C-alpha positions as CSV (number, residue, x, y, z in Angstrom):
1,X,3.1,-34.0,-1.4
2,X,0.9,-33.9,1.8
3,X,2.7,-34.7,4.9
4,X,0.8,-37.3,7.0
5,X,3.2,-37.3,9.9
6,X,2.8,-33.9,11.3
7,X,4.9,-32.9,14.3
8,X,3.5,-29.4,14.4
9,X,-0.1,-28.2,14.2
10,X,-1.2,-24.8,15.2
11,X,-3.6,-24.6,18.1
12,X,-6.7,-22.5,17.9
13,X,-5.3,-20.1,20.6
14,X,-2.2,-19.5,18.5
15,X,-4.3,-18.8,15.4
16,X,-6.5,-16.4,17.5
17,X,-3.3,-14.7,18.7
18,X,-2.2,-14.3,15.1
19,X,-5.5,-12.9,14.1
20,X,-5.5,-10.3,16.9
21,X,-1.9,-9.3,16.1
22,X,-2.9,-8.9,12.4
23,X,-5.0,-5.9,13.4
24,X,-1.7,-4.0,13.8
25,X,-0.6,-4.8,10.3
26,X,0.0,-1.2,9.5
27,X,1.4,-0.3,12.9
28,X,5.0,-0.2,11.5
29,X,4.4,0.9,7.9
30,X,7.4,1.9,6.0
31,X,8.0,3.3,2.5
32,X,10.5,0.6,1.4
33,X,8.6,-2.6,2.1
34,X,5.3,-1.1,3.5
35,X,3.5,-3.7,5.6
36,X,6.2,-6.3,5.9
37,X,7.0,-5.7,9.6
38,X,3.3,-5.7,10.5
39,X,2.9,-9.0,8.6
40,X,5.9,-10.6,10.4
41,X,4.6,-9.3,13.7
42,X,1.3,-11.0,13.1
43,X,2.7,-14.5,12.5
44,X,5.4,-14.5,15.2
45,X,3.3,-16.6,17.6
46,X,3.1,-19.3,15.0
47,X,6.8,-19.1,14.1
48,X,7.6,-19.5,17.8
49,X,5.6,-22.7,17.9
50,X,7.3,-24.1,14.7
51,X,10.9,-23.1,15.4
52,X,13.1,-22.9,18.4
53,X,13.9,-19.3,19.2
54,X,17.5,-18.4,18.1
55,X,17.8,-21.4,15.8
56,X,18.8,-21.1,12.2
57,X,15.3,-22.2,11.1
58,X,13.8,-19.4,13.1
59,X,16.2,-16.8,11.6
60,X,15.4,-18.0,8.1
61,X,11.7,-17.8,8.7
62,X,12.1,-14.2,10.0
63,X,14.1,-13.2,7.0
64,X,11.7,-14.7,4.4
65,X,8.8,-12.6,5.8
66,X,10.8,-9.4,5.8
67,X,10.1,-9.1,2.0
68,X,7.8,-6.5,0.5
69,X,4.2,-6.9,1.4
70,X,1.2,-4.6,0.8
71,X,-2.5,-5.1,0.5
72,X,-5.8,-4.0,2.1
73,X,-5.3,-4.5,5.9
74,X,-8.5,-6.6,6.2
75,X,-8.1,-8.9,3.2
76,X,-4.6,-9.7,4.4
77,X,-6.2,-12.3,6.7
78,X,-6.5,-15.1,4.1
79,X,-2.9,-14.5,3.0
80,X,-1.9,-14.8,6.7
81,X,-3.8,-18.1,6.8
82,X,-2.1,-19.5,3.7
83,X,1.3,-18.4,5.1
84,X,0.6,-20.2,8.3
85,X,-0.2,-23.4,6.4
86,X,3.0,-23.2,4.4
87,X,5.1,-22.5,7.4
88,X,3.5,-25.5,9.1
89,X,4.4,-27.7,6.2
90,X,8.0,-26.5,6.3
91,X,8.2,-27.1,10.0
92,X,6.9,-30.7,9.4
93,X,9.7,-31.4,6.9
94,X,8.0,-30.7,3.6
95,X,10.5,-29.1,1.2
96,X,9.0,-25.8,0.0
97,X,11.1,-23.2,-1.9
98,X,11.2,-19.8,-0.1
99,X,10.6,-18.1,-3.3
100,X,7.4,-20.0,-3.7
101,X,6.1,-18.6,-0.4
102,X,6.8,-15.1,-1.4
103,X,5.3,-15.8,-4.8
104,X,2.1,-17.0,-3.2
105,X,1.9,-13.9,-1.0
106,X,2.6,-11.5,-3.9
107,X,0.1,-13.4,-6.1
108,X,-2.6,-13.0,-3.6
109,X,-2.1,-9.6,-2.2
110,X,-2.8,-7.8,-5.6
111,X,-6.1,-9.4,-6.5
112,X,-7.4,-9.3,-2.9
113,X,-6.4,-5.6,-2.5
114,X,-8.8,-4.8,-5.3
115,X,-11.8,-6.0,-3.4
116,X,-10.9,-4.4,0.0
117,X,-12.0,-0.9,-0.8
118,X,-15.3,-1.7,-2.7
119,X,-16.4,-4.1,0.0
120,X,-15.4,-2.4,3.2
121,X,-14.8,1.3,2.6
122,X,-17.5,1.8,-0.1
123,X,-20.2,-0.7,1.0
124,X,-20.1,-2.1,4.5
125,X,-18.8,1.0,6.3
126,X,-21.2,3.5,4.6
127,X,-24.2,1.3,5.3
128,X,-23.3,0.8,9.0
129,X,-22.5,4.5,9.3
130,X,-25.7,5.6,7.6
131,X,-27.8,3.5,10.0
132,X,-25.9,4.9,13.0
133,X,-26.3,8.4,11.6
134,X,-30.1,7.8,11.3
135,X,-30.2,6.8,15.0
136,X,-28.1,9.8,15.9
137,X,-30.5,12.3,14.2
138,X,-33.2,10.9,16.4
139,X,-31.1,11.8,19.4
140,X,-30.4,8.2,20.3
141,X,-27.2,7.5,22.4
142,X,-27.2,4.0,20.9
143,X,-25.9,5.5,17.6
144,X,-22.1,5.5,18.3
145,X,-22.4,2.3,20.3
146,X,-24.2,0.6,17.4
147,X,-21.5,1.7,14.9
148,X,-18.6,0.6,17.1
149,X,-20.1,-2.8,18.0
150,X,-21.5,-3.7,14.5
151,X,-18.5,-2.5,12.5
152,X,-16.0,-4.2,14.7
153,X,-18.1,-7.4,14.9
154,X,-18.1,-7.5,11.0
155,X,-14.4,-6.7,10.8
156,X,-13.2,-9.2,13.4
157,X,-15.5,-12.0,12.1
158,X,-14.1,-11.4,8.6
159,X,-10.5,-11.5,9.8
160,X,-11.0,-14.7,11.8
161,X,-13.0,-16.7,9.3
162,X,-11.0,-15.7,6.2
163,X,-7.7,-16.5,8.0
164,X,-9.2,-19.9,9.0
165,X,-10.2,-20.4,5.4
166,X,-6.8,-19.6,4.1
167,X,-5.1,-21.8,6.8
168,X,-7.3,-24.8,5.9
169,X,-7.2,-24.4,2.2
170,X,-3.5,-23.7,2.0
171,X,-2.1,-23.0,-1.5
172,X,-5.3,-24.4,-3.1
173,X,-6.9,-21.0,-2.4
174,X,-4.8,-19.4,-5.1
175,X,-6.7,-21.3,-7.8
176,X,-9.9,-19.5,-6.8
177,X,-8.3,-16.1,-7.3
178,X,-8.1,-16.5,-11.0
179,X,-11.5,-18.0,-11.4
180,X,-13.5,-14.8,-11.5
181,X,-14.6,-15.1,-7.8
182,X,-13.0,-11.8,-6.8
183,X,-14.5,-10.0,-9.8
184,X,-17.9,-11.3,-8.8
185,X,-17.5,-10.2,-5.2
186,X,-16.4,-6.8,-6.3
187,X,-19.3,-6.4,-8.7
188,X,-21.8,-7.6,-6.1
189,X,-20.4,-5.3,-3.5
190,X,-20.6,-2.3,-5.9
191,X,-24.2,-3.1,-6.8
192,X,-25.2,-3.5,-3.2
193,X,-23.5,-0.3,-2.2
194,X,-25.1,1.7,-5.0
195,X,-28.5,0.3,-4.1
196,X,-28.2,1.2,-0.5
197,X,-26.9,4.7,-1.3
198,X,-29.8,5.1,-3.7
199,X,-32.3,4.3,-0.9
200,X,-30.5,6.7,1.4
201,X,-30.9,9.6,-1.1
202,X,-34.6,9.9,-0.3
203,X,-33.8,10.1,3.4
204,X,-30.7,12.3,3.4
205,X,-31.0,14.7,0.5
206,X,-33.8,17.2,1.1
207,X,-34.9,19.9,-1.4
208,X,-38.2,21.5,-1.0
209,X,-39.6,23.9,-3.7
210,X,-42.5,25.2,-1.6
211,X,-41.7,29.0,-1.5
212,X,-44.3,31.6,-2.4
213,X,-43.0,31.8,-6.0
214,X,-43.0,28.0,-6.3
215,X,-46.8,27.7,-5.8
216,X,-48.9,26.9,-8.8
217,X,-52.6,27.8,-9.5
218,X,-55.0,26.0,-7.2
219,X,-56.9,23.0,-8.6
220,X,-60.6,22.7,-7.8
221,X,-61.5,19.4,-6.1
222,X,-64.4,17.2,-7.1
223,X,-67.4,17.0,-4.8
224,X,-66.7,14.6,-2.0
225,X,-62.9,15.0,-2.3
226,X,-62.9,17.5,0.6
227,X,-64.6,17.7,4.0
228,X,-68.3,18.6,3.6
229,X,-71.9,17.3,3.3
230,X,-74.5,16.9,0.7
231,X,-77.6,19.1,1.1
232,X,-80.9,18.8,-0.7
233,X,-82.8,21.8,-1.9
234,X,-84.5,22.2,1.4
235,X,-81.1,22.3,3.2
236,X,-81.3,18.9,4.8
237,X,-78.2,16.8,5.0
238,X,-78.4,13.7,2.8
239,X,-76.1,10.9,1.8
240,X,-75.2,9.9,-1.7
241,X,-76.3,6.3,-2.4
242,X,-75.9,3.9,-5.3
243,X,-76.1,5.0,-8.9
244,X,-79.4,4.1,-10.4
245,X,-79.0,5.2,-14.0
246,X,-78.3,8.3,-16.1
247,X,-80.2,11.1,-17.6
248,X,-80.7,11.4,-21.4
249,X,-77.6,13.7,-21.4
250,X,-75.5,10.9,-19.7
251,X,-75.4,12.5,-16.3
252,X,-75.4,9.9,-13.4
253,X,-78.4,9.6,-11.2
254,X,-78.2,8.4,-7.5
255,X,-80.4,7.4,-4.7
256,X,-80.3,9.9,-1.8
257,X,-80.6,8.8,1.8
258,X,-81.3,10.5,5.0
259,X,-79.2,10.1,8.2
260,X,-81.1,7.0,9.1
261,X,-80.4,5.3,5.7
262,X,-83.9,5.7,4.2
263,X,-84.2,6.7,0.6
264,X,-85.6,10.2,0.4
265,X,-85.2,10.8,-3.3
266,X,-83.5,10.1,-6.6
267,X,-81.6,12.5,-8.9
268,X,-78.4,14.0,-10.1
269,X,-75.8,15.7,-8.0
270,X,-74.9,19.3,-8.4
271,X,-76.2,22.8,-7.8
272,X,-79.3,22.3,-10.0
273,X,-79.7,18.6,-9.1
274,X,-81.4,16.9,-6.2
275,X,-78.4,17.6,-3.8
276,X,-75.3,19.7,-3.9
277,X,-72.1,19.5,-1.9
278,X,-71.1,22.2,0.5
279,X,-68.2,22.9,2.9
280,X,-68.5,22.7,6.6
281,X,-68.9,26.5,7.1
282,X,-72.0,26.5,4.8
283,X,-73.9,24.1,7.0
284,X,-76.8,25.7,8.9
285,X,-76.4,23.3,11.9
286,X,-74.3,20.4,12.9
287,X,-75.8,17.6,14.9
288,X,-74.0,14.5,16.4
289,X,-74.4,12.4,13.3
290,X,-73.1,15.1,11.0
291,X,-70.1,15.8,13.3
292,X,-69.2,12.1,13.4
293,X,-69.2,12.0,9.6
294,X,-67.1,15.1,9.3
295,X,-64.5,13.7,11.8
296,X,-64.4,10.5,9.8
297,X,-63.6,12.5,6.7
298,X,-60.8,14.4,8.5
299,X,-59.3,11.2,9.8
300,X,-59.3,9.7,6.3
301,X,-57.1,12.6,5.1
302,X,-59.6,14.9,3.4
303,X,-58.8,18.6,3.5
304,X,-61.2,21.5,4.5
305,X,-60.7,23.5,1.3
306,X,-62.5,22.8,-2.0
307,X,-59.3,23.7,-3.8
308,X,-56.0,21.9,-3.8
309,X,-52.9,24.1,-3.6
310,X,-50.0,22.8,-5.7
311,X,-46.3,23.6,-5.6
312,X,-43.4,22.7,-7.9
313,X,-42.4,20.1,-5.3
314,X,-45.8,18.3,-5.6
315,X,-45.3,18.1,-9.4
316,X,-41.8,16.7,-9.1
317,X,-43.0,14.2,-6.4
318,X,-45.9,13.1,-8.6
319,X,-43.3,12.1,-11.2
320,X,-40.8,10.3,-8.9
321,X,-40.7,10.9,-5.1
322,X,-37.4,12.5,-4.3
323,X,-36.8,13.2,-8.0
324,X,-35.0,16.5,-7.5
325,X,-32.8,15.0,-4.7
326,X,-31.9,12.3,-7.1
327,X,-30.9,14.7,-9.8
328,X,-28.8,16.8,-7.4
329,X,-27.0,13.6,-6.2
330,X,-26.2,12.7,-9.8
331,X,-25.0,16.2,-10.5
332,X,-22.6,16.1,-7.5
333,X,-21.3,12.7,-8.6
334,X,-20.8,13.9,-12.2
335,X,-18.9,17.0,-10.9
336,X,-16.7,14.8,-8.7
337,X,-15.9,12.5,-11.6
338,X,-15.1,15.3,-14.1
339,X,-13.4,17.8,-11.8
340,X,-10.2,16.2,-10.7
341,X,-9.4,18.5,-7.8
342,X,-8.7,17.6,-4.2
343,X,-10.7,20.6,-3.1
344,X,-13.8,19.7,-5.2
345,X,-15.9,18.5,-2.2
346,X,-15.3,21.7,-0.4
347,X,-16.3,23.8,-3.4
348,X,-19.4,21.6,-3.9
349,X,-20.5,22.2,-0.2
350,X,-20.0,25.9,-0.6
351,X,-21.9,25.8,-3.9
352,X,-24.8,24.1,-2.1
353,X,-25.0,26.9,0.5
354,X,-25.0,29.6,-2.3
355,X,-27.6,27.7,-4.3
356,X,-29.9,27.4,-1.2
357,X,-29.6,31.2,-0.5
358,X,-30.4,32.0,-4.2
359,X,-33.4,29.7,-4.2
360,X,-34.7,31.3,-0.9
361,X,-34.2,34.9,-2.1
362,X,-36.0,33.9,-5.4
363,X,-38.9,32.6,-3.3
364,X,-38.7,29.1,-4.7
365,X,-37.5,27.3,-1.5
């Protein structure tokens, strides 16, 4: 039954004090009851407000929170909030069995512990750390400051708002724990974490098959796909205009224009046609108009060679950019899952060094 004649109600300052003290939840960890001393230390400001120091009520409150307690240190915040609400009810005269208080704590700490690692250690912290590491690789001194400020802002905000949620909801929060909410949070956090890590693979994992033995035969480029000019049979620079038709053999015919844009002829392109395409070094002379056109071609990304060199890396990137990096990441994950050895990461790192040396000696990387 709700007590409408409250004598005690925790102030915001007291609740803030409880929240800050909860950061030391594991400051007195022990093997018998684990975080119980840290939990009790957290709520002492509230207990001092509820019970007169040295009274029997205060002693009983201290004793009932000396029981076993263990959960993820961040998700303990809503449990602290619910406990504050229950202690407030007891201080205001509501009869609540002490076993019920411990039952609520035990019933919450298990399910909540299951979401602490996926959400914080495997999702939020890697994302914030990866962003900070990206800043650090660019030589920015903001990187460690960014990590410190953002991570602690998220952590403290979570502690405060979830403690407030537990305090205001009271025991009603326990009904949500069995409704699939935590499972959905865990699943969502896992999906988000994998998505972010997948994005970071392209940035952080770098494998380049561009060694001398990884080069493939050159591929000839089509006319106009590299820097050059069209020349008519007299050696004058012309510009390919619109297609006007085809020959009886199905070859396209074009209008050909001079530098001023006037049509000077019509015919097919090619060595035996009206005009043929040549590289820059085959031009007899380069005037201002021709130079401007060449510079425009270079700025648009065209190369100087009529042939395109290809490497194994280009082939892989044409399938999926970062394809080999993705395969290597999956291989490492598979090894870590299958090889249950505490030294597996060390052996994988050493293996990467050996693989890189072998690929370099083989002329592939």
